[in-house]
DOKE-60117 format. One record per residue (C-alpha): x, y, z. Coordinates in nm, 3 decimals. Example, Ala and Ser with C-alpha at 12.3 -4.5 7.8 and 13.67 -1.06 7.14 Angstrom:
<pts>
X, Y, Z
1.230, -0.450, 0.780 .
1.367, -0.106, 0.714 .
</pts>
This chain:
<pts>
X, Y, Z
13.956, 7.697, 3.919 .
14.218, 7.740, 4.197 .
13.973, 7.968, 4.453 .
13.732, 7.702, 4.393 .
13.972, 7.421, 4.492 .
14.092, 7.643, 4.802 .
13.735, 7.755, 4.882 .
13.672, 7.348, 4.880 .
13.975, 7.270, 5.058 .
13.871, 7.550, 5.315 .
13.567, 7.384, 5.379 .
13.665, 7.040, 5.385 .
13.889, 7.157, 5.677 .
13.624, 7.362, 5.827 .
13.406, 7.027, 5.801 .
13.707, 6.815, 5.940 .
13.734, 7.052, 6.239 .
13.362, 7.052, 6.304 .
13.335, 6.679, 6.276 .
13.671, 6.680, 6.504 .
13.515, 6.910, 6.738 .
13.155, 6.747, 6.760 .
13.349, 6.400, 6.862 .
13.557, 6.531, 7.095 .
13.266, 6.717, 7.266 .
13.065, 6.394, 7.249 .
13.329, 6.242, 7.387 .
13.350, 6.444, 7.716 .
13.038, 6.595, 7.757 .
12.824, 6.276, 7.757 .
13.036, 6.115, 8.029 .
13.083, 6.448, 8.234 .
12.716, 6.419, 8.250 .
12.730, 6.033, 8.368 .
12.950, 6.144, 8.622 .
12.715, 6.420, 8.747 .
12.420, 6.157, 8.757 .
12.631, 5.939, 8.969 .
12.691, 6.195, 9.211 .
12.364, 6.315, 9.230 .
12.216, 5.958, 9.234 .
12.362, 5.991, 9.588 .
12.113, 6.225, 9.720 .
11.820, 6.006, 9.568 .
11.487, 6.153, 9.599 .
11.626, 6.445, 9.767 .
11.795, 6.607, 9.441 .
11.648, 6.873, 9.300 .
11.883, 6.931, 9.003 .
11.762, 6.808, 8.692 .
12.049, 6.672, 8.481 .
12.022, 6.602, 8.116 .
11.900, 6.284, 8.000 .
11.679, 6.089, 7.722 .
11.366, 5.925, 7.829 .
11.212, 5.654, 7.643 .
10.807, 5.662, 7.635 .
10.605, 5.413, 7.469 .
10.298, 5.161, 7.527 .
10.325, 4.839, 7.687 .
10.474, 4.586, 7.422 .
10.563, 4.875, 7.166 .
10.923, 4.770, 7.130 .
11.099, 5.021, 7.379 .
11.327, 4.736, 7.568 .
11.449, 4.606, 7.208 .
11.557, 4.926, 7.081 .
11.752, 4.977, 7.403 .
11.935, 4.657, 7.399 .
12.007, 4.706, 7.025 .
12.171, 5.025, 7.098 .
12.378, 4.883, 7.339 .
12.438, 4.543, 7.120 .
12.401, 4.273, 7.431 .
12.066, 4.106, 7.559 .
12.012, 4.217, 7.943 .
11.673, 4.336, 7.974 .
11.382, 4.103, 8.115 .
11.181, 4.037, 7.834 .
10.866, 3.847, 7.807 .
10.456, 3.896, 7.797 .
10.266, 4.174, 7.952 .
10.466, 4.458, 8.134 .
10.846, 4.385, 8.183 .
10.970, 4.732, 8.246 .
10.761, 4.744, 8.614 .
11.047, 5.024, 8.732 .
11.279, 5.301, 8.610 .
11.594, 5.183, 8.463 .
11.875, 5.455, 8.431 .
12.107, 5.326, 8.169 .
12.425, 5.470, 8.156 .
12.613, 5.400, 7.812 .
13.025, 5.445, 7.843 .
13.219, 5.369, 7.558 .
13.580, 5.239, 7.624 .
13.854, 5.155, 7.357 .
13.904, 4.858, 7.245 .
14.131, 4.608, 7.044 .
14.245, 4.677, 6.698 .
14.062, 4.407, 6.571 .
13.707, 4.591, 6.695 .
13.637, 4.362, 6.998 .
13.734, 4.447, 7.348 .
13.595, 4.361, 7.734 .
13.211, 4.461, 7.830 .
13.092, 4.445, 8.159 .
12.804, 4.637, 8.357 .
12.765, 4.790, 8.669 .
12.495, 4.899, 8.913 .
12.474, 5.183, 9.141 .
12.362, 4.974, 9.423 .
12.597, 4.714, 9.422 .
12.916, 4.957, 9.426 .
13.269, 4.782, 9.325 .
13.106, 4.495, 9.135 .
13.141, 4.420, 8.783 .
12.892, 4.206, 8.605 .
13.065, 4.057, 8.264 .
12.802, 3.799, 8.191 .
12.468, 4.001, 8.093 .
12.228, 3.725, 8.186 .
12.354, 3.810, 8.546 .
12.255, 4.160, 8.429 .
11.897, 4.066, 8.389 .
11.890, 3.848, 8.628 .
11.977, 4.140, 8.885 .
11.786, 4.385, 8.736 .
11.471, 4.140, 8.777 .
11.582, 4.083, 9.137 .
11.564, 4.434, 9.221 .
11.273, 4.512, 9.038 .
11.056, 4.206, 9.326 .
11.279, 4.353, 9.604 .
11.102, 4.709, 9.565 .
10.797, 4.597, 9.342 .
10.694, 4.254, 9.413 .
10.680, 3.981, 9.190 .
10.323, 4.010, 9.055 .
10.351, 4.288, 8.848 .
10.384, 4.549, 9.074 .
10.518, 4.875, 8.962 .
10.734, 5.128, 9.150 .
10.856, 5.478, 9.056 .
11.253, 5.362, 9.255 .
11.486, 5.411, 8.989 .
11.748, 5.136, 8.912 .
12.074, 5.247, 8.768 .
12.315, 5.019, 8.564 .
12.619, 5.171, 8.375 .
12.757, 4.991, 8.069 .
13.097, 4.979, 7.932 .
13.166, 4.870, 7.570 .
13.379, 4.979, 7.316 .
13.051, 4.935, 7.087 .
12.839, 5.179, 7.220 .
12.808, 5.563, 7.220 .
12.810, 5.758, 7.523 .
12.469, 5.858, 7.613 .
12.232, 5.788, 7.929 .
11.873, 5.678, 7.819 .
11.592, 5.658, 8.110 .
11.377, 5.345, 8.030 .
11.033, 5.385, 8.196 .
10.741, 5.143, 8.260 .
10.507, 5.084, 7.974 .
10.158, 5.256, 7.914 .
9.857, 5.018, 8.023 .
9.525, 5.057, 8.059 .
9.386, 4.714, 8.248 .
9.533, 4.613, 8.547 .
9.690, 4.299, 8.644 .
9.830, 4.114, 8.935 .
9.858, 4.322, 9.222 .
9.857, 4.641, 8.944 .
9.637, 4.900, 9.149 .
9.303, 4.984, 8.965 .
9.432, 5.298, 8.917 .
9.712, 5.167, 8.710 .
9.710, 5.377, 8.395 .
9.726, 5.690, 8.646 .
9.997, 5.620, 8.810 .
10.249, 5.570, 8.517 .
10.126, 5.834, 8.338 .
10.211, 6.068, 8.669 .
10.567, 5.864, 8.695 .
10.619, 5.893, 8.274 .
10.548, 6.268, 8.301 .
10.776, 6.366, 8.634 .
11.051, 6.271, 8.395 .
10.963, 6.414, 8.075 .
10.794, 6.764, 8.212 .
11.179, 6.862, 8.244 .
11.322, 7.135, 7.997 .
11.669, 6.915, 8.078 .
11.499, 6.581, 7.968 .
11.504, 6.457, 7.562 .
11.203, 6.253, 7.460 .
11.214, 5.927, 7.263 .
10.852, 5.889, 7.173 .
10.822, 5.505, 7.069 .
10.545, 5.372, 6.811 .
10.514, 5.054, 6.663 .
10.428, 5.061, 6.308 .
10.134, 4.849, 6.256 .
9.919, 5.126, 6.474 .
9.765, 5.444, 6.446 .
10.055, 5.713, 6.482 .
9.713, 5.960, 6.555 .
9.669, 5.698, 6.842 .
10.011, 5.699, 7.003 .
10.016, 5.713, 7.341 .
10.355, 5.822, 7.376 .
10.321, 6.086, 7.107 .
10.000, 6.233, 7.303 .
10.223, 6.276, 7.622 .
10.513, 6.386, 7.427 .
10.254, 6.680, 7.290 .
10.150, 6.732, 7.698 .
10.535, 6.782, 7.830 .
10.666, 6.933, 7.523 .
10.410, 7.122, 7.311 .
10.687, 7.291, 7.110 .
10.850, 7.004, 7.000 .
11.194, 7.075, 7.041 .
11.293, 6.792, 7.320 .
11.119, 6.497, 7.104 .
11.213, 6.262, 6.899 .
10.965, 5.986, 6.700 .
11.117, 5.611, 6.678 .
10.866, 5.400, 6.480 .
10.954, 5.012, 6.580 .
10.802, 4.700, 6.401 .
10.823, 4.821, 6.049 .
10.907, 4.466, 5.926 .
10.554, 4.335, 6.059 .
10.347, 4.618, 5.885 .
10.064, 4.506, 5.671 .
10.152, 4.409, 5.309 .
10.100, 4.701, 5.062 .
10.204, 4.967, 5.341 .
10.497, 5.152, 5.463 .
10.609, 5.410, 5.684 .
10.711, 5.633, 5.436 .
10.524, 5.916, 5.544 .
10.562, 5.854, 5.903 .
10.923, 5.892, 5.883 .
10.919, 6.208, 5.661 .
10.654, 6.364, 5.919 .
10.388, 6.360, 5.689 .
10.137, 6.226, 5.956 .
10.260, 6.436, 6.251 .
10.558, 6.683, 6.205 .
10.822, 6.654, 6.470 .
11.098, 6.927, 6.498 .
11.342, 6.653, 6.526 .
11.229, 6.423, 6.313 .
11.155, 6.021, 6.323 .
11.381, 5.692, 6.279 .
11.253, 5.381, 6.167 .
11.383, 5.074, 6.319 .
11.345, 4.686, 6.276 .
11.318, 4.478, 6.606 .
11.355, 4.161, 6.681 .
11.082, 3.909, 6.713 .
10.974, 3.689, 7.029 .
11.105, 3.419, 6.791 .
11.429, 3.568, 6.721 .
11.469, 3.567, 7.065 .
11.401, 3.243, 7.143 .
11.667, 3.150, 6.876 .
11.900, 3.326, 7.033 .
11.959, 3.561, 6.746 .
12.227, 3.802, 6.843 .
12.195, 4.214, 6.822 .
12.482, 4.186, 6.576 .
12.269, 3.938, 6.353 .
11.943, 4.131, 6.375 .
12.160, 4.474, 6.257 .
12.274, 4.298, 5.969 .
11.896, 4.172, 5.915 .
11.760, 4.517, 5.970 .
12.002, 4.652, 5.717 .
11.917, 4.417, 5.453 .
11.549, 4.521, 5.495 .
11.585, 4.881, 5.469 .
11.783, 4.801, 5.188 .
11.593, 4.584, 4.999 .
11.304, 4.775, 5.004 .
11.276, 5.082, 4.724 .
11.068, 5.325, 4.932 .
11.303, 5.319, 5.207 .
11.652, 5.389, 5.003 .
11.650, 5.766, 5.027 .
11.584, 5.769, 5.409 .
11.896, 5.640, 5.496 .
11.936, 5.911, 5.764 .
11.596, 5.797, 5.865 .
11.648, 5.418, 5.907 .
11.848, 5.156, 6.129 .
11.944, 5.143, 6.486 .
12.286, 5.308, 6.429 .
12.129, 5.643, 6.282 .
11.921, 5.641, 6.609 .
12.200, 5.617, 6.795 .
12.418, 5.875, 6.639 .
12.180, 6.069, 6.623 .
12.087, 6.072, 6.987 .
12.446, 6.127, 7.083 .
12.452, 6.469, 6.859 .
12.096, 6.567, 7.011 .
12.194, 6.511, 7.365 .
12.565, 6.687, 7.321 .
12.463, 6.981, 7.181 .
12.117, 6.958, 7.462 .
12.372, 6.931, 7.729 .
12.565, 7.193, 7.574 .
12.308, 7.401, 7.625 .
12.181, 7.364, 7.966 .
12.503, 7.291, 8.159 .
12.574, 7.704, 8.210 .
12.224, 7.666, 8.398 .
12.272, 7.393, 8.554 .
12.660, 7.538, 8.746 .
12.447, 7.797, 8.832 .
12.172, 7.614, 8.969 .
12.425, 7.380, 9.148 .
12.613, 7.687, 9.295 .
12.298, 7.832, 9.436 .
12.208, 7.475, 9.598 .
12.553, 7.457, 9.734 .
12.469, 7.823, 9.897 .
12.137, 7.704, 10.052 .
12.283, 7.408, 10.208 .
12.564, 7.545, 10.314 .
12.367, 7.811, 10.503 .
12.122, 7.502, 10.660 .
12.420, 7.373, 10.778 .
12.585, 7.617, 10.965 .
12.315, 7.665, 11.130 .
12.317, 7.318, 11.314 .
12.617, 7.464, 11.434 .
12.949, 7.205, 11.504 .
12.942, 6.924, 11.757 .
13.028, 7.053, 12.094 .
13.173, 6.777, 12.354 .
13.373, 6.987, 12.630 .
13.266, 7.218, 12.847 .
13.486, 7.514, 12.760 .
13.357, 7.499, 12.421 .
12.992, 7.466, 12.542 .
13.022, 7.775, 12.773 .
13.170, 7.978, 12.447 .
12.905, 7.831, 12.248 .
12.604, 7.952, 12.525 .
12.820, 8.294, 12.560 .
12.790, 8.331, 12.174 .
12.470, 8.260, 12.170 .
12.328, 8.515, 12.391 .
12.520, 8.782, 12.251 .
12.393, 8.723, 11.894 .
12.064, 8.684, 11.983 .
12.057, 8.999, 12.157 .
12.282, 9.179, 11.909 .
11.992, 9.050, 11.656 .
11.725, 9.169, 11.853 .
11.865, 9.485, 11.879 .
11.943, 9.534, 11.494 .
11.582, 9.418, 11.459 .
11.431, 9.699, 11.673 .
11.669, 9.944, 11.511 .
11.605, 9.837, 11.165 .
11.937, 9.719, 11.061 .
11.870, 9.351, 11.049 .
12.005, 9.156, 10.744 .
11.672, 8.969, 10.674 .
11.470, 9.265, 10.635 .
11.112, 9.184, 10.499 .
11.044, 9.361, 10.191 .
10.672, 9.215, 10.190 .
10.553, 9.424, 10.543 .
10.674, 9.671, 10.838 .
10.867, 9.476, 11.071 .
11.071, 9.569, 11.376 .
11.145, 9.935, 11.479 .
10.899, 10.040, 11.189 .
10.614, 9.865, 11.315 .
10.674, 9.999, 11.645 .
10.697, 10.357, 11.507 .
10.354, 10.283, 11.299 .
10.191, 10.185, 11.603 .
10.282, 10.518, 11.782 .
10.224, 10.774, 11.501 .
9.953, 10.560, 11.280 .
9.772, 10.431, 11.543 .
9.827, 10.592, 11.853 .
9.827, 10.928, 11.780 .
9.574, 10.943, 11.489 .
9.347, 10.755, 11.716 .
9.352, 11.064, 12.012 .
9.340, 11.307, 11.742 .
9.036, 11.158, 11.578 .
8.843, 11.176, 11.946 .
8.591, 11.476, 12.002 .
8.614, 11.593, 12.357 .
8.261, 11.647, 12.297 .
8.144, 11.410, 12.147 .
7.978, 11.231, 12.437 .
7.842, 11.553, 12.586 .
7.502, 11.692, 12.495 .
7.392, 12.059, 12.527 .
7.187, 11.968, 12.804 .
7.453, 11.783, 12.982 .
7.687, 12.097, 13.014 .
7.372, 12.293, 13.097 .
7.313, 12.067, 13.359 .
7.660, 12.097, 13.507 .
7.688, 12.456, 13.495 .
7.341, 12.478, 13.712 .
7.466, 12.238, 13.995 .
7.769, 12.409, 13.994 .
7.591, 12.753, 14.076 .
7.436, 12.617, 14.386 .
7.138, 12.853, 14.538 .
7.267, 13.096, 14.282 .
7.214, 13.183, 13.965 .
7.535, 13.175, 13.775 .
7.629, 13.518, 13.617 .
7.914, 13.357, 13.438 .
8.068, 13.034, 13.316 .
8.180, 12.856, 13.667 .
8.534, 12.717, 13.697 .
8.375, 12.393, 13.853 .
8.177, 12.255, 13.583 .
8.476, 12.292, 13.348 .
8.719, 12.130, 13.513 .
8.457, 11.865, 13.627 .
8.410, 11.804, 13.254 .
8.784, 11.817, 13.117 .
8.886, 11.604, 13.372 .
8.634, 11.319, 13.231 .
8.753, 11.353, 12.922 .
9.136, 11.349, 13.013 .
9.092, 11.038, 13.184 .
8.924, 10.894, 12.874 .
9.311, 10.911, 12.742 .
9.408, 10.651, 12.963 .
9.306, 10.308, 12.820 .
9.456, 10.398, 12.451 .
9.744, 10.479, 12.627 .
9.764, 10.177, 12.849 .
9.679, 9.982, 12.472 .
9.950, 10.124, 12.311 .
10.215, 10.010, 12.576 .
10.050, 9.660, 12.546 .
10.089, 9.654, 12.151 .
10.457, 9.742, 12.181 .
10.488, 9.454, 12.452 .
10.320, 9.201, 12.205 .
10.533, 9.298, 11.911 .
10.826, 9.264, 12.137 .
10.761, 8.882, 12.186 .
10.703, 8.867, 11.836 .
11.045, 9.002, 11.763 .
11.177, 8.790, 12.021 .
11.033, 8.447, 11.843 .
11.144, 8.541, 11.516 .
11.505, 8.632, 11.581 .
11.753, 8.340, 11.525 .
11.505, 8.081, 11.458 .
11.756, 7.870, 11.220 .
12.004, 7.944, 11.464 .
11.849, 7.805, 11.762 .
11.634, 7.508, 11.623 .
11.965, 7.300, 11.754 .
11.873, 7.372, 12.101 .
11.518, 7.357, 12.168 .
11.548, 7.353, 12.572 .
11.797, 7.660, 12.526 .
11.511, 7.846, 12.307 .
11.231, 7.761, 12.563 .
11.425, 7.898, 12.865 .
11.540, 8.190, 12.657 .
11.190, 8.279, 12.578 .
11.073, 8.270, 12.929 .
11.343, 8.447, 13.059 .
11.248, 8.713, 12.795 .
10.869, 8.679, 12.861 .
10.924, 8.785, 13.229 .
11.184, 9.046, 13.148 .
10.959, 9.228, 12.920 .
10.628, 9.206, 13.146 .
10.879, 9.351, 13.412 .
10.914, 9.645, 13.169 .
10.555, 9.654, 13.096 .
10.438, 9.734, 13.444 .
10.662, 10.040, 13.494 .
10.524, 10.146, 13.163 .
10.185, 10.133, 13.240 .
10.203, 10.274, 13.589 .
10.394, 10.619, 13.444 .
10.144, 10.614, 13.178 .
9.869, 10.614, 13.478 .
10.045, 10.868, 13.663 .
10.092, 11.108, 13.331 .
9.726, 11.085, 13.291 .
9.672, 11.126, 13.697 .
9.881, 11.451, 13.688 .
9.711, 11.648, 13.414 .
9.374, 11.550, 13.570 .
9.480, 11.661, 13.933 .
9.604, 12.012, 13.820 .
9.377, 12.185, 13.524 .
9.656, 12.475, 13.425 .
9.432, 12.734, 13.301 .
9.732, 12.979, 13.287 .
9.873, 12.747, 12.988 .
9.973, 13.000, 12.735 .
9.771, 12.829, 12.461 .
9.447, 12.777, 12.659 .
9.214, 12.976, 12.484 .
9.090, 13.167, 12.846 .
8.776, 13.291, 12.948 .
8.714, 13.641, 12.753 .
8.863, 13.519, 12.456 .
8.642, 13.202, 12.490 .
8.292, 13.433, 12.546 .
8.425, 13.627, 12.242 .
8.448, 13.328, 12.024 .
8.104, 13.206, 12.149 .
7.898, 13.484, 12.043 .
8.079, 13.523, 11.730 .
7.976, 13.187, 11.684 .
7.596, 13.212, 11.799 .
7.569, 13.536, 11.573 .
7.734, 13.336, 11.263 .
7.497, 13.045, 11.295 .
7.188, 13.268, 11.341 .
7.060, 13.153, 11.663 .
6.816, 13.385, 11.848 .
6.678, 13.442, 12.205 .
6.346, 13.258, 12.223 .
6.063, 13.434, 12.177 .
5.763, 13.400, 12.415 .
5.395, 13.328, 12.245 .
5.091, 13.539, 12.279 .
4.932, 13.299, 12.531 .
5.285, 13.280, 12.741 .
5.263, 13.648, 12.723 .
4.891, 13.687, 12.834 .
4.943, 13.462, 13.121 .
5.252, 13.648, 13.222 .
5.057, 13.987, 13.238 .
4.771, 13.837, 13.450 .
5.029, 13.653, 13.679 .
5.161, 14.017, 13.705 .
4.881, 14.178, 13.811 .
4.743, 13.891, 14.040 .
5.098, 13.979, 14.224 .
5.030, 14.319, 14.247 .
4.671, 14.263, 14.392 .
4.852, 13.988, 14.657 .
5.066, 14.319, 14.759 .
4.793, 14.573, 14.789 .
4.486, 14.379, 14.878 .
4.558, 14.079, 15.057 .
4.578, 14.020, 15.471 .
4.682, 13.726, 15.683 .
4.424, 13.519, 15.879 .
4.424, 13.346, 16.159 .
4.729, 13.128, 16.197 .
4.640, 12.805, 16.312 .
4.907, 12.576, 16.401 .
5.124, 12.796, 16.213 .
4.949, 12.764, 15.906 .
4.727, 13.054, 15.751 .
4.429, 12.935, 15.659 .
4.309, 13.185, 15.432 .
4.568, 13.356, 15.201 .
4.357, 13.388, 14.936 .
4.266, 13.725, 14.761 .
3.939, 13.836, 14.649 .
3.929, 13.974, 14.303 .
3.981, 14.356, 14.245 .
3.636, 14.359, 14.059 .
3.477, 14.250, 14.400 .
3.627, 14.601, 14.591 .
3.424, 14.886, 14.541 .
3.635, 15.163, 14.387 .
3.597, 15.413, 14.666 .
3.668, 15.196, 14.927 .
4.030, 15.089, 14.712 .
4.092, 15.460, 14.681 .
4.060, 15.513, 15.098 .
4.242, 15.178, 15.164 .
4.528, 15.301, 14.965 .
4.562, 15.663, 15.117 .
4.512, 15.572, 15.496 .
4.684, 15.261, 15.502 .
5.054, 15.077, 15.404 .
5.010, 14.836, 15.096 .
4.658, 14.770, 15.172 .
4.755, 14.562, 15.548 .
4.692, 14.839, 15.780 .
4.579, 14.514, 16.060 .
4.920, 14.320, 15.972 .
4.999, 14.363, 16.323 .
4.648, 14.275, 16.450 .
4.551, 14.643, 16.480 .
4.242, 14.885, 16.311 .
4.088, 15.181, 16.354 .
3.786, 15.213, 16.608 .
3.541, 15.370, 16.369 .
3.529, 15.449, 15.987 .
3.553, 15.744, 15.820 .
3.276, 15.639, 15.595 .
3.019, 15.356, 15.449 .
3.220, 15.257, 15.196 .
3.556, 15.237, 15.437 .
3.336, 15.005, 15.730 .
3.240, 14.798, 15.388 .
3.598, 14.763, 15.281 .
3.687, 14.651, 15.642 .
3.424, 14.443, 15.649 .
3.492, 14.264, 15.335 .
3.843, 14.215, 15.459 .
3.766, 14.121, 15.819 .
3.529, 13.849, 15.656 .
3.758, 13.546, 15.603 .
3.892, 13.552, 15.952 .
3.561, 13.474, 16.086 .
3.540, 13.199, 15.836 .
3.817, 12.947, 15.858 .
3.607, 12.645, 15.711 .
3.596, 12.863, 15.376 .
3.945, 12.929, 15.375 .
4.032, 12.593, 15.404 .
3.833, 12.466, 15.084 .
3.994, 12.734, 14.894 .
4.402, 12.698, 14.956 .
4.627, 12.658, 14.649 .
4.791, 12.335, 14.665 .
5.148, 12.328, 14.523 .
5.214, 11.982, 14.313 .
5.498, 11.780, 14.446 .
5.882, 11.784, 14.314 .
5.928, 11.487, 14.075 .
6.258, 11.272, 14.213 .
6.455, 11.406, 13.926 .
6.443, 11.771, 13.813 .
6.563, 11.921, 13.511 .
6.542, 12.268, 13.338 .
6.295, 12.359, 13.084 .
6.403, 12.247, 12.728 .
6.418, 12.622, 12.624 .
6.765, 12.756, 12.639 .
6.815, 13.128, 12.676 .
7.071, 13.315, 12.498 .
7.287, 13.350, 12.813 .
7.263, 12.971, 12.837 .
7.340, 12.910, 12.481 .
7.655, 13.141, 12.543 .
7.748, 12.955, 12.868 .
7.713, 12.602, 12.621 .
7.917, 12.740, 12.367 .
8.202, 12.889, 12.595 .
8.250, 12.578, 12.796 .
8.295, 12.336, 12.456 .
8.558, 12.593, 12.361 .
8.736, 12.575, 12.661 .
8.702, 12.187, 12.695 .
8.813, 12.163, 12.329 .
9.097, 12.425, 12.418 .
9.240, 12.231, 12.708 .
9.165, 11.900, 12.641 .
9.374, 11.954, 12.261 .
9.657, 12.071, 12.513 .
9.671, 11.773, 12.724 .
9.622, 11.530, 12.408 .
9.938, 11.677, 12.269 .
10.141, 11.603, 12.621 .
9.980, 11.272, 12.627 .
10.119, 11.170, 12.231 .
10.449, 11.291, 12.321 .
10.481, 11.166, 12.662 .
10.304, 10.787, 12.657 .
10.568, 10.687, 12.375 .
10.878, 10.879, 12.558 .
10.763, 10.608, 12.854 .
10.701, 10.309, 12.679 .
11.032, 10.341, 12.487 .
11.222, 10.406, 12.810 .
11.090, 10.123, 13.040 .
11.003, 9.877, 12.766 .
11.206, 9.903, 12.441 .
11.549, 10.059, 12.561 .
11.534, 9.881, 12.849 .
11.538, 9.585, 12.599 .
11.823, 9.705, 12.389 .
12.012, 9.810, 12.706 .
11.932, 9.514, 12.967 .
11.856, 9.203, 12.786 .
12.224, 9.066, 12.738 .
12.304, 9.116, 13.136 .
11.976, 8.938, 13.251 .
12.033, 8.656, 12.977 .
12.373, 8.591, 13.146 .
12.273, 8.590, 13.483 .
11.998, 8.348, 13.452 .
12.113, 8.100, 13.198 .
12.489, 8.147, 13.231 .
12.510, 7.863, 13.495 .
12.695, 7.544, 13.514 .
12.443, 7.298, 13.605 .
12.252, 7.413, 13.362 .
12.462, 7.404, 13.038 .
12.410, 7.008, 12.954 .
12.018, 7.073, 13.022 .
12.000, 7.347, 12.757 .
12.285, 7.274, 12.497 .
12.129, 6.923, 12.455 .
12.067, 6.859, 12.075 .
11.765, 6.633, 11.980 .
11.849, 6.378, 11.788 .
11.679, 6.483, 11.443 .
11.925, 6.776, 11.448 .
12.217, 6.538, 11.421 .
12.061, 6.366, 11.115 .
11.989, 6.668, 10.966 .
12.374, 6.773, 11.030 .
12.508, 6.458, 10.867 .
12.274, 6.484, 10.570 .
12.384, 6.841, 10.485 .
12.728, 6.752, 10.541 .
12.687, 6.454, 10.258 .
12.526, 6.698, 10.044 .
12.750, 6.959, 10.067 .
13.026, 6.719, 9.967 .
12.812, 6.599, 9.674 .
12.735, 6.964, 9.552 .
13.085, 7.087, 9.566 .
13.196, 6.748, 9.411 .
12.962, 6.827, 9.127 .
13.070, 7.180, 9.079 .
13.419, 7.061, 9.063 .
13.347, 6.831, 8.801 .
13.158, 7.109, 8.578 .
13.445, 7.293, 8.634 .
13.661, 7.037, 8.441 .
13.452, 7.181, 8.115 .
13.338, 7.513, 8.096 .
13.073, 7.509, 7.803 .
12.907, 7.786, 7.654 .
12.523, 7.831, 7.596 .
12.428, 7.811, 7.255 .
12.043, 7.814, 7.122 .
11.886, 7.548, 6.953 .
12.053, 7.256, 6.781 .
12.323, 7.214, 6.547 .
12.375, 6.879, 6.435 .
12.696, 6.915, 6.209 .
12.751, 6.651, 5.914 .
13.022, 6.394, 6.010 .
13.135, 6.069, 5.859 .
12.867, 5.850, 5.952 .
12.680, 6.041, 5.735 .
12.372, 6.231, 5.927 .
12.240, 6.497, 5.826 .
12.275, 6.913, 5.971 .
12.006, 7.038, 6.161 .
11.988, 7.362, 6.229 .
11.712, 7.582, 6.387 .
11.446, 7.358, 6.206 .
11.108, 7.489, 6.122 .
10.849, 7.481, 6.400 .
10.547, 7.254, 6.296 .
10.238, 7.199, 6.452 .
10.121, 6.868, 6.598 .
</pts>
């Protein structure tokens, strides 16, 4: 028994402690958020920080404004037929201690009227109407610009609510044709934030399944972690019906449940029925109906206020740590932006110091970018010096290595070059002249890619200079322009000697072909390799056809006949009219035999002399035969052999001999060997020339050039002139920094630990404990 009493006492103490903690937390954390809202309201639409808040969503005339007035306990919102809320109203309720009798002073303050207190709530209503018309016009127009109102009263709980325009479908007055879509977009911009609690207001005399508020809440909060349902107008439901199933969540379940309220009707408002009397009437309504007797925690405006307060406290406690982190990140970002705008410089000495500092920092930043030491190093692409190295190794060198020096030389090209180099003589070995001509032609091909490489590096340096210190120099566009001009001229001056040096490197290789290079394959070795290649490839010498053999043999016999059986005829104008031959078959064998014995090569009269008499009849016959063409010149002209005219372009026969095949292969080997030697030299020398004349020169001399060109008294005022927009941005960032620092100091006043879910402990008000309610799909 004693143990039970001790346990009960301990439980009561824990409950009291929990209640006290909840009360203390509620009294501190909500004013903290209200203060943050006031702070960030100074930024207006520029604020990107999402603060915890409660948004009230519902259709037009669903009773949203009545619920808000009931929570405040005073009439202060515009009322009437049609749309009343035409601008978002941020309503901050702040509890102030009252007198012992429960009374106390109440007033309201608008953020757009700082320092002015409204003690008359009718004046608050008029100011809301006037401010609405100033922005949205006087004929039912709608605006998304907020009105911020803070109400201080001993009769309210600390809470912040956002009253949004009611959902409507048909445009009236000055409303645009797409008014429904505009209002939905405005509402969604609030309730989609994870830091926003949603009060979905639905009248009890309509079908809950057709509720626009629940439909939009379901889109913004599909898991139901942030949505509270409010059922209004319970007193005007059809007779015989009730909202019990609605309140118990049996129709459309909600994780945070429903609360039912009774609104003042239009007659009550016209009769000036106070909120206090309306709350008494509401209590009587619920107590008089047995169906609601066991649903006390689900009924009445006081229960709604307390439930909202507790849920909001836990919600704020959950999101504040992340909020503090986001504010810190925003502060760092704005501080960096503000630093880029610099401080205002007015004196000449400060301007000189500023200019020298900018030029020095720019030169150092560009050098760091080239060397890969840039603080803002990219993680998505190659940049700076890494990009230059990639151009050298992966573009320039690789492109040269992929080139075949013989790809544009056919075997016929090489064969023709060898024959042309031989001149009047037939080449016994591969002549040196065609090799040098061909290899120079291939070396000359290396010039264009080498110059392109220099141009690529120049373009990349220009791009680097454009990306360097963009934020710091945006406040001085005239200085930026001058610096771009100076560095452009400077880099072009470095490009010219780079290109000249590259041209000289290639020309030097062309001017002297060093066949004594130790890596050159050499003539004898090339021949040996060529023979092996030909053997391994199975290339045989061309074999003449039988027809060609017969023709050759016939030609050989004819040549022999020419030597032994022809004589020169009479010379007419330096031409022998008859140089034809008689066929061997026409000459008697005896005469031929005698002729061979008695004359040299069968031409005894080559000098115009012959024997006085024949030794025999056959000899005379022979002499007569050979002398016959001399006496008949006309017949000789008719039998003359005419040569065909040589064509304007002469080429050798298409068939390659074994010797020519070897010569072609040897030439290719020599070309490839020497080209590889030169290519490696170019791959090494060209990047060195570019680095010396262009890249390293930029690192060494750019700062001095800047000082020489820009450090002048007559230029200071011109190049350090700020545009007006920079001054405006500096003021804006200064103000934002002040606001974020103030918000961070405010959060430091209340350290909060992260908690998961909502836990609403039972307190003296009779609210139930809600701890990790089971998920219910809508």
